[in-house]
C-alpha positions in Angstrom: -7.2 25.8 6.6 -8.4 24.2 3.3 -9.7 20.7 3.8 -8.4 17.9 1.6 -10.7 15.4 0.0 -9.0 12.5 1.7 -7.7 11.7 5.2 -5.3 14.5 6.3 -3.1 13.1 9.0 -1.3 16.5 9.3 -4.5 18.4 10.1 -4.3 19.9 13.6 -7.8 21.3 13.7 -9.4 20.2 17.0 -12.8 19.5 15.4 -11.2 17.4 12.7 -9.1 15.4 15.2 -12.2 14.8 17.4 -14.1 13.5 14.4 -11.2 11.2 13.4 -11.0 9.9 17.0 -14.7 9.3 17.1 -14.5 7.3 13.9 -11.7 5.1 15.4 -13.8 4.5 18.6 -16.9 3.7 16.4 -14.8 1.3 14.3 -13.4 -0.4 17.4 -17.0 -1.0 18.7 -18.1 -2.2 15.2 -15.2 -4.7 15.0 -15.8 -5.9 18.6 -19.6 -6.1 18.7 -20.8 -5.4 15.2 -22.9 -2.5 16.4 -22.7 1.3 16.3 -24.3 2.4 19.7 -21.5 4.9 20.3 -22.3 6.7 17.1 -26.1 6.5 17.8 -25.8 7.7 21.4 -22.9 10.1 21.4 -22.2 11.5 17.9 -24.2 14.8 18.3 -22.7 15.5 21.7 -19.2 14.6 20.6 -19.5 17.0 17.7 -20.6 20.0 19.8 -19.2 19.4 23.3 -16.3 16.9 23.0 -15.0 17.4 26.6 -18.3 16.2 28.0 -18.3 12.9 26.0 -14.9 11.7 25.1 -13.9 10.5 28.6 -16.9 8.2 28.6 -16.5 6.8 25.1 -12.7 6.4 25.5 -13.4 4.3 28.6 -16.0 2.3 26.6 -13.6 1.7 23.8 -11.1 0.1 26.2 -13.7 -2.6 26.9 -14.5 -3.0 23.3 -10.8 -3.2 22.3 -10.2 -6.0 24.8 -12.5 -8.2 22.6 -10.3 -7.8 19.5 -7.3 -9.9 18.5 -3.9 -8.6 19.5 -3.0 -7.2 16.1 -6.1 -5.1 15.9 -5.7 -4.0 19.5 -2.2 -2.7 18.7 -3.4 -1.1 15.5 -6.2 0.8 17.1 -4.1 1.8 20.2 -1.5 3.3 17.9 -4.1 5.1 15.9 -5.8 6.6 19.0 -2.4 7.7 20.3 -1.4 9.3 17.0 -4.7 11.3 17.0 -4.8 12.2 20.7 -1.1 13.4 20.6 -2.2 16.1 18.2 -5.0 17.4 20.5 -4.4 20.5 22.6 -2.5 19.8 25.8 -5.5 21.2 27.8 -7.6 18.2 26.7 -10.7 18.0 24.6 -12.4 21.3 23.6 -15.3 22.2 25.8 -17.3 23.4 22.8 -16.8 23.3 19.1 -17.8 26.4 17.0 -20.1 25.7 14.0 -17.3 25.5 11.5 -15.3 23.1 13.7 -18.5 21.0 14.1 -18.5 20.6 10.3 -14.8 19.7 10.5 -15.7 17.1 13.1 -17.9 15.3 10.6 -15.3 15.7 7.8 -12.7 14.1 10.0 -15.1 11.4 11.0 -16.0 10.4 7.4 -12.4 10.8 6.2 -11.2 8.4 8.9 -14.1 6.0 8.1 -13.2 6.1 4.4 -9.5 5.4 5.2 -10.6 2.2 7.0 -12.5 1.1 3.9 -9.7 2.1 1.5 -7.2 0.2 3.6 -9.2 -2.9 3.1 -9.6 -2.3 -0.6 -5.9 -1.5 -1.0 -4.9 -4.7 0.9 -7.1 -6.7 -1.5 -5.7 -5.0 -4.5 -2.1 -5.5 -3.3 -2.8 -9.2 -2.9 -4.1 -9.4 -6.5 -1.0 -7.5 -7.7 1.3 -9.9 -5.8 -0.5 -12.9 -7.3 -0.1 -11.4 -10.8 3.6 -10.7 -10.2 4.2 -14.2 -8.9 2.5 -15.7 -12.0 4.5 -13.4 -14.3 7.7 -14.3 -12.5 6.9 -18.0 -12.9 6.3 -17.5 -16.6 9.5 -15.6 -17.0 11.5 -18.3 -15.2 9.8 -20.9 -17.4 10.8 -18.9 -20.6 14.3 -18.4 -19.3 14.6 -22.2 -18.7 13.4 -22.9 -22.2 15.9 -20.4 -23.7 18.7 -22.0 -21.6 17.7 -25.5 -22.9 17.6 -24.2 -26.5 21.0 -22.6 -26.1 22.5 -25.8 -24.7 21.0 -27.7 -27.7 22.6 -25.2 -30.1 26.0 -25.6 -28.4 25.8 -29.4 -28.7 24.8 -29.1 -32.4 27.3 -26.4 -33.1 24.6 -24.2 -34.6 25.4 -20.5 -34.0 23.7 -17.4 -35.2 25.4 -14.0 -35.1 23.4 -11.0 -36.4 25.3 -7.9 -37.4 24.1 -4.8 -39.2 26.7 -2.6 -40.8 27.0 -0.3 -43.8 30.4 -1.5 -45.2 32.2 -4.8 -45.6 35.2 -3.7 -43.4 33.1 -2.9 -40.4 31.0 -6.1 -40.9 34.1 -8.2 -41.0 35.5 -6.5 -37.8 32.1 -7.1 -36.1 32.0 -10.7 -37.2 35.5 -11.4 -35.9 34.7 -9.7 -32.6 31.4 -11.5 -32.3 32.8 -14.9 -33.1 35.6 -14.5 -30.6 33.0 -13.9 -27.8 31.2 -17.2 -28.7 32.4 -20.1 -26.8 32.2 -22.7 -29.6 33.5 -26.2 -29.4 37.0 -27.0 -30.6 37.4 -27.5 -34.3 34.3 -25.4 -35.1 34.0 -23.6 -38.4 32.1 -20.5 -39.3 30.3 -19.8 -42.5 30.1 -16.1 -43.3 27.2 -15.2 -45.5 27.0 -11.7 -46.9 
């Protein structure tokens, strides 16, 4: 299967999935203890003989995960379940062929990059929300000014009606139709300029 250049959540390759799972376990440890001893001690073995290593590092991750806040615990637990549910029902592969070992590393780095992109996207989304809120406030302020000016015009009896036509008859019809839709005060007069 062709590998995409970003995280592929639909990829069912066992090596790719093991790499993704290893990245999650590494990130849990990093968030809990700010160290990468799982990566330093187990990465080579996990990429070649996953069945020999994953039981141990999954057990370790449980202890690391307990140190995280509840939100992160739930996030990582769901992510682990999503990945593990795609693994073969017989468990982790006993041995990964050379190509699948490469896919392990691709899965690992794709998952790591997704963690970083998630943080960048959250920061970008916050900036976009701030800009939208500022723009909305400006629009509301402008709408309020327009409403105030409109109220002033009504009080003063000053109305402007713009019409573009090619002949006098259609202009007169448009003026009458437009002036009927204006709610002018009683005893108002209209001055038609051609």
